[in-house]
Residue frames relative to the residue before (quaternion, step in Angstrom):
aa qw qx qy qz dx dy dz
M 1.0000 0.0000 0.0000 0.0000 0.00 0.00 0.00
S 0.4585 -0.7019 0.4873 0.2442 3.52 -0.96 0.99
Q 0.6244 -0.5594 0.3955 0.3753 3.58 -1.21 0.46
D 0.6190 0.5412 -0.3552 0.4447 3.55 1.04 -0.68
K 0.6741 0.4823 -0.3048 0.4691 3.62 1.01 -0.72
I 0.6249 0.5428 -0.3418 0.4450 3.48 1.06 -0.79
H 0.7764 0.3745 -0.1566 0.4821 3.55 1.02 -0.88
E 0.4047 0.7556 -0.4665 0.2183 3.57 1.26 -0.02
S 0.5733 0.5802 -0.3865 0.4303 3.67 1.20 -0.47
N 0.6866 0.4426 -0.2852 0.5013 3.64 1.17 -0.33
K 0.3027 0.8162 -0.4664 0.1569 3.55 1.25 0.04
S 0.6868 0.4994 -0.2975 0.4364 3.55 0.85 -0.97
H 0.6636 0.5079 -0.3087 0.4543 3.54 1.12 -0.63
E 0.6274 0.5840 -0.3572 0.3712 3.61 1.02 -0.75
T 0.5900 0.5564 -0.3620 0.4597 3.57 1.10 -0.61
N 0.6382 0.5309 -0.3058 0.4661 3.55 1.01 -0.88
E 0.6559 0.5397 -0.3307 0.4113 3.56 0.90 -0.93
S 0.6676 0.5116 -0.3299 0.4286 3.60 0.98 -0.82
H 0.7747 0.2545 -0.1532 0.5582 3.59 1.14 -0.38
G 0.0659 0.8784 -0.4732 0.0145 3.53 1.01 0.81
K 0.6457 0.5351 -0.3292 0.4340 3.54 0.96 -0.87
S 0.6929 0.4858 -0.3102 0.4332 3.59 0.78 -1.00
L 0.7110 0.4286 -0.2538 0.4964 3.66 1.17 -0.43
G 0.7488 -0.4463 0.2165 0.4397 3.59 1.17 0.56
G 0.7066 -0.4724 0.2552 0.4609 3.58 1.18 0.38
I 0.7129 -0.5118 0.3218 0.3553 3.42 -1.34 0.59
K 0.6498 0.5559 -0.3223 0.4061 3.58 1.18 -0.59
N 0.5972 0.5326 -0.3561 0.4826 3.51 1.35 0.08
T 0.6525 0.5484 -0.3211 0.4128 3.61 1.21 -0.03
L 0.6170 -0.5390 0.4326 0.3764 3.56 -1.27 0.55
V 0.6437 0.5362 -0.3687 0.4028 3.65 0.85 -0.81
Y 0.6483 0.4945 -0.3289 0.4764 3.61 1.10 -0.61
W 0.6803 0.4894 -0.3147 0.4458 3.62 0.79 -0.90
L 0.6458 0.5087 -0.3391 0.4574 3.57 1.05 -0.63
A 0.5812 0.5621 -0.3513 0.4720 3.57 1.25 -0.61
V 0.6325 0.5277 -0.3213 0.4671 3.56 1.01 -0.91
E 0.6592 0.5238 -0.3025 0.4467 3.55 0.92 -1.03
I 0.6523 0.5193 -0.3023 0.4619 3.57 0.90 -0.95
Y 0.6382 0.5409 -0.3090 0.4523 3.62 0.99 -0.92
N 0.7211 0.4429 -0.2705 0.4590 3.53 0.79 -1.01
L 0.6506 0.5154 -0.3138 0.4611 3.62 1.01 -0.71
N 0.6136 0.5680 -0.3081 0.4538 3.50 1.11 -0.90
S 0.6381 0.5271 -0.3146 0.4648 3.59 1.04 -0.85
I 0.6614 0.5078 -0.2937 0.4674 3.51 0.98 -0.83
F 0.6480 0.5272 -0.2992 0.4611 3.53 0.96 -0.88
L 0.6602 0.5056 -0.3045 0.4646 3.57 0.93 -0.89
K 0.6418 0.5323 -0.3170 0.4520 3.56 0.93 -0.81
L 0.7135 0.4698 -0.2347 0.4639 3.56 1.02 -0.89
Y 0.8672 0.2101 -0.0335 0.4503 3.57 0.75 -1.05
I 0.7254 0.3853 -0.2563 0.5095 3.62 1.10 -0.24
S 0.5261 -0.6584 0.4645 0.2719 3.50 -0.92 1.07
K 0.4689 -0.6972 0.4687 0.2726 3.55 -0.86 0.98
F 0.6663 0.4663 -0.3109 0.4918 3.59 1.28 -0.21
S 0.5069 0.6575 -0.4011 0.3872 3.61 1.36 0.05
R 0.4904 -0.6426 0.5058 0.3013 3.54 -1.10 0.79
T 0.5550 0.6173 -0.3773 0.4105 3.57 1.22 -0.60
L 0.6110 0.5595 -0.3609 0.4283 3.59 1.00 -0.81
D 0.6911 0.4733 -0.3022 0.4550 3.60 0.81 -0.95
Q 0.6586 0.5239 -0.3141 0.4393 3.57 1.03 -0.74
M 0.6894 0.4470 -0.2828 0.4950 3.57 0.94 -0.84
E 0.5962 0.5496 -0.3555 0.4648 3.62 1.06 -0.57
Q 0.6874 0.4709 -0.2757 0.4793 3.54 0.96 -0.97
A 0.6440 0.5287 -0.3493 0.4285 3.61 0.89 -0.81
A 0.6712 0.4998 -0.3004 0.4577 3.59 0.96 -0.89
R 0.6466 0.5139 -0.3061 0.4734 3.54 1.06 -0.80
S 0.6680 0.4961 -0.3130 0.4579 3.59 0.94 -0.93
G 0.5900 0.5895 -0.3600 0.4181 3.58 1.06 -0.77
K 0.7267 0.4259 -0.2225 0.4909 3.53 0.91 -0.99
Q 0.7382 0.4700 -0.2514 0.4135 3.61 0.74 -1.03
D 0.6382 0.5174 -0.3103 0.4782 3.55 1.11 -0.83
L 0.6111 0.5470 -0.3440 0.4572 3.56 1.08 -0.62
V 0.6681 0.4802 -0.2781 0.4957 3.56 0.97 -0.95
E 0.6612 0.5132 -0.3115 0.4499 3.66 0.82 -0.96
G 0.6453 0.5554 -0.3026 0.4284 3.52 1.01 -0.88
S 0.6710 0.5126 -0.2702 0.4625 3.52 1.05 -0.92
L 0.6797 0.4786 -0.2971 0.4697 3.57 1.21 -0.45
E 0.5177 0.6462 -0.4217 0.3696 3.60 1.25 -0.16
N 0.4301 -0.6593 0.5522 0.2747 3.52 -1.19 0.67
S 0.6862 0.4805 -0.2686 0.4754 3.52 1.14 -0.68
V 0.4294 -0.6955 0.5125 0.2631 3.55 -0.70 1.09
E 0.6209 0.5514 -0.3569 0.4279 3.64 1.04 -0.77
S 0.6731 0.4886 -0.3012 0.4663 3.55 0.97 -0.83
N 0.6044 0.5556 -0.3352 0.4621 3.54 1.12 -0.71
L 0.6424 0.5258 -0.2989 0.4707 3.50 0.96 -0.96
K 0.6693 0.5132 -0.2971 0.4477 3.54 0.85 -1.02
L 0.7035 0.4643 -0.2718 0.4644 3.65 0.74 -1.05
T 0.6627 0.5092 -0.3090 0.4539 3.55 0.96 -0.77
G 0.6178 0.5403 -0.3121 0.4785 3.47 1.23 -0.71
V 0.6179 0.5146 -0.3415 0.4866 3.59 1.13 -0.69
S 0.6240 0.5330 -0.3257 0.4695 3.61 1.03 -0.75
R 0.6246 0.5182 -0.3356 0.4782 3.61 0.98 -0.78
A 0.6975 0.4838 -0.2952 0.4385 3.55 0.78 -0.94
S 0.5922 0.5817 -0.3587 0.4269 3.60 1.11 -0.56
Y 0.6666 0.4764 -0.3166 0.4779 3.52 0.96 -0.76
G 0.5824 0.5587 -0.3635 0.4653 3.60 1.14 -0.43
E 0.6573 0.5046 -0.3009 0.4720 3.48 1.04 -0.81
L 0.6384 0.5403 -0.3179 0.4467 3.55 1.04 -0.82
I 0.6182 0.5488 -0.3133 0.4675 3.55 1.04 -0.85
E 0.6468 0.5123 -0.2937 0.4826 3.57 0.98 -0.84
D 0.6531 0.5259 -0.2954 0.4579 3.57 0.97 -0.81
Y 0.6825 0.4658 -0.2853 0.4856 3.54 0.98 -0.88
Q 0.6244 0.5357 -0.3337 0.4602 3.58 1.03 -0.69
D 0.5973 0.5574 -0.3084 0.4873 3.56 1.17 -0.82
F 0.6660 0.5295 -0.2983 0.4326 3.52 0.93 -0.95
L 0.6767 0.4850 -0.2948 0.4689 3.53 0.97 -0.87
F 0.6396 0.5158 -0.3318 0.4634 3.59 1.01 -0.82
N 0.7070 0.4830 -0.2809 0.4336 3.62 0.81 -1.04
K 0.6945 0.4489 -0.2549 0.5012 3.58 1.21 -0.57
G 0.4402 -0.6978 0.4445 0.3490 3.65 1.30 -0.15
L 0.4495 0.6753 -0.4472 0.3768 3.59 1.18 0.59
K 0.5457 -0.6610 0.4317 0.2810 3.54 -1.28 0.60
L 0.3014 -0.6826 0.6321 0.2091 3.54 -1.19 0.78
W 0.3806 -0.7402 0.5050 0.2288 3.56 -0.62 1.12
D 0.4971 -0.6408 0.4984 0.3063 3.62 -1.06 0.79
K 0.6013 -0.6008 0.4004 0.3424 3.55 -1.08 0.72
N 0.7093 0.3982 -0.2662 0.5172 3.64 1.24 -0.33
D 0.3298 0.7232 -0.5177 0.3164 3.58 1.24 0.29
P 0.5708 -0.6153 0.4284 0.3348 3.63 -0.89 0.88
R 0.6512 0.5247 -0.3092 0.4528 3.55 1.01 -0.82
V 0.6396 0.4964 -0.3210 0.4914 3.61 1.04 -0.72
L 0.6697 0.5099 -0.3040 0.4462 3.58 0.89 -0.87
H 0.6250 0.5413 -0.3141 0.4666 3.49 1.12 -0.71
L 0.6643 0.5078 -0.2905 0.4653 3.55 1.00 -0.95
R 0.6656 0.5241 -0.2987 0.4394 3.55 1.03 -0.86
S 0.6821 0.5140 -0.2824 0.4368 3.55 1.16 -0.63
I 0.5538 0.6282 -0.3760 0.3967 3.56 1.33 -0.21
L 0.3021 -0.7402 0.5724 0.1824 3.55 -0.89 0.98
I 0.4157 -0.6645 0.5664 0.2546 3.53 -1.18 0.69
N 0.1438 -0.7994 0.5792 0.0692 3.57 -0.67 1.03
P 0.3513 -0.7767 0.4871 0.1899 3.64 -0.34 1.23
H 0.6494 0.5332 -0.3211 0.4369 3.59 1.20 -0.35
E 0.5902 0.5559 -0.3738 0.4504 3.56 1.26 -0.18
P 0.5899 -0.5811 0.4062 0.3865 3.56 -1.13 0.64
H 0.4800 -0.6522 0.5064 0.2963 3.62 -1.10 0.81
V 0.5565 -0.5682 0.4822 0.3674 3.45 -1.31 0.52
T 0.1316 -0.7710 0.6171 0.0863 3.56 -1.18 0.54
H 0.7084 -0.4261 0.3574 0.4347 3.54 -1.37 -0.01
E 0.6607 0.4891 -0.3103 0.4774 3.57 1.19 -0.36
S 0.5017 0.6460 -0.4287 0.3836 3.60 1.26 -0.19
N 0.3518 -0.7393 0.5441 0.1835 3.58 -1.23 0.61
E 0.8141 0.0490 0.0183 0.5783 3.58 1.20 -0.50
S 0.0625 -0.7654 0.6359 0.0761 3.57 -1.32 0.13
H 0.8420 0.0642 -0.0903 0.5280 3.56 -0.98 0.94
G 0.6937 -0.4819 0.2783 0.4573 3.64 1.15 0.63
I 0.6031 0.5347 -0.3641 0.4667 3.57 1.30 0.02
K 0.3291 -0.7475 0.5465 0.1854 3.58 -0.79 1.00
F 0.4802 -0.7037 0.4496 0.2686 3.57 -0.89 0.98
S 0.5928 0.6032 -0.3345 0.4157 3.48 1.31 -0.38
D 0.6472 0.4705 -0.2783 0.5314 3.58 1.41 -0.20
P 0.2756 -0.8162 0.4746 0.1809 3.65 -0.01 1.24
E 0.6324 0.5359 -0.3465 0.4392 3.60 1.01 -0.69
A 0.6847 0.4761 -0.2845 0.4729 3.56 0.87 -0.97
F 0.6447 0.5344 -0.3115 0.4491 3.59 1.00 -0.91
A 0.7077 0.4468 -0.2908 0.4637 3.58 0.83 -0.87
N 0.6327 0.5014 -0.3500 0.4752 3.59 1.08 -0.53
L 0.5790 0.5657 -0.3663 0.4589 3.56 1.17 -0.58
M 0.6723 0.5159 -0.2803 0.4509 3.52 0.92 -0.89
I 0.6373 0.5342 -0.3080 0.4622 3.48 1.06 -0.87
T 0.6730 0.5094 -0.2766 0.4594 3.53 1.05 -0.97
L 0.6504 0.5058 -0.3034 0.4786 3.57 1.01 -0.79
C 0.6757 0.4938 -0.2947 0.4612 3.58 0.96 -0.87
T 0.6186 0.5398 -0.3184 0.4739 3.53 1.16 -0.68
K 0.6350 0.5118 -0.3032 0.4928 3.56 1.06 -0.86
E 0.6506 0.5241 -0.3120 0.4524 3.57 0.89 -0.89
G 0.6340 0.5238 -0.3219 0.4691 3.58 1.07 -0.86
F 0.6204 0.5566 -0.3113 0.4566 3.57 1.01 -0.82
L 0.6876 0.4633 -0.2665 0.4915 3.57 0.96 -1.04
L 0.6615 0.4949 -0.3297 0.4570 3.62 0.92 -0.73
D 0.5897 0.5423 -0.3804 0.4620 3.65 1.05 -0.58
R 0.6579 0.4882 -0.3087 0.4833 3.56 0.97 -0.80
F 0.6605 0.5310 -0.2950 0.4413 3.55 1.00 -0.84
L 0.6333 0.5213 -0.2998 0.4871 3.53 1.09 -0.77
K 0.6210 0.5126 -0.3431 0.4837 3.58 1.02 -0.75
G 0.6088 0.5533 -0.3409 0.4550 3.70 1.03 -0.74
I 0.6657 0.5003 -0.2800 0.4776 3.57 0.96 -0.98
E 0.6694 0.4857 -0.3106 0.4686 3.59 0.90 -0.95
K 0.6182 0.5361 -0.3415 0.4624 3.64 1.00 -0.74
S 0.6584 0.5014 -0.2954 0.4773 3.61 0.94 -0.92
F 0.6531 0.5066 -0.3277 0.4577 3.63 1.00 -0.75
I 0.6418 0.5168 -0.3156 0.4707 3.57 1.02 -0.88
Q 0.7358 0.4561 -0.2405 0.4390 3.61 0.86 -0.91
K 0.8159 0.2626 -0.0963 0.5060 3.56 1.01 -0.94
G 0.4541 -0.6803 0.4624 0.3424 3.59 1.23 -0.29
G 0.6010 -0.5873 0.4225 0.3397 3.50 -1.39 0.15
F 0.7179 -0.4375 0.3138 0.4412 3.61 -1.32 0.17
R 0.6943 0.4629 -0.3039 0.4598 3.64 0.76 -0.91
E 0.6160 0.5508 -0.3411 0.4480 3.55 1.03 -0.84
N 0.6859 0.4689 -0.2810 0.4804 3.60 0.90 -0.92
L 0.6244 0.5383 -0.3485 0.4460 3.61 1.01 -0.72
F 0.6471 0.5027 -0.3107 0.4817 3.58 0.91 -0.92
Q 0.6561 0.5135 -0.3386 0.4372 3.61 0.96 -0.80
K 0.6337 0.5297 -0.3030 0.4755 3.60 1.10 -0.79
R 0.6346 0.5185 -0.3138 0.4795 3.56 1.11 -0.80
R 0.6530 0.4870 -0.3277 0.4786 3.64 0.88 -0.76
E 0.6370 0.5331 -0.3222 0.4541 3.60 0.98 -0.80
F 0.6510 0.4991 -0.3128 0.4788 3.62 1.06 -0.88
K 0.6665 0.5155 -0.3067 0.4428 3.62 0.91 -0.91
N 0.7174 0.4856 -0.2375 0.4395 3.56 1.08 -0.73
K 0.4808 0.6871 -0.4104 0.3581 3.49 1.41 -0.08
């Protein structure tokens, strides 16, 4: 199944993501709410399955935080170049998280679900609803996956991070398109300065 078909249920949200600022900010987009969901779930996973003395815990905690925070910070930048850079860092953070979860499965002798596994396809089709209560450390499951099942939980995280990567790729293309059409902050500032001087 193609990525476009897998994500077609999110189609109405993807247009919004490419123009986050004009629609009221990054916090109104699916790409942001999924980042929040990943951050919260990652915290629960670390508490349950990763030793607090492990360097991996710090790395995974930082990657999830960077994914969310760099996305927000990038959206607040006046410079399109800075926005692109920070959003790119956010994108890379989810790639790191995927690698960490795959390593967890391998090291524990657990199975990495195939991308066409019905369970994966079901998880990819779920929309994140910002109006639903967020998962907490007191929660027992999310998206039908029980936190007590390490294989299912890790595969849930891989699926969500993969989905976020797909959405961020589209989001980055939207920023790049805006930059090509409208130019960067400094470029527009100089243009306004020239117009002022020529009055």
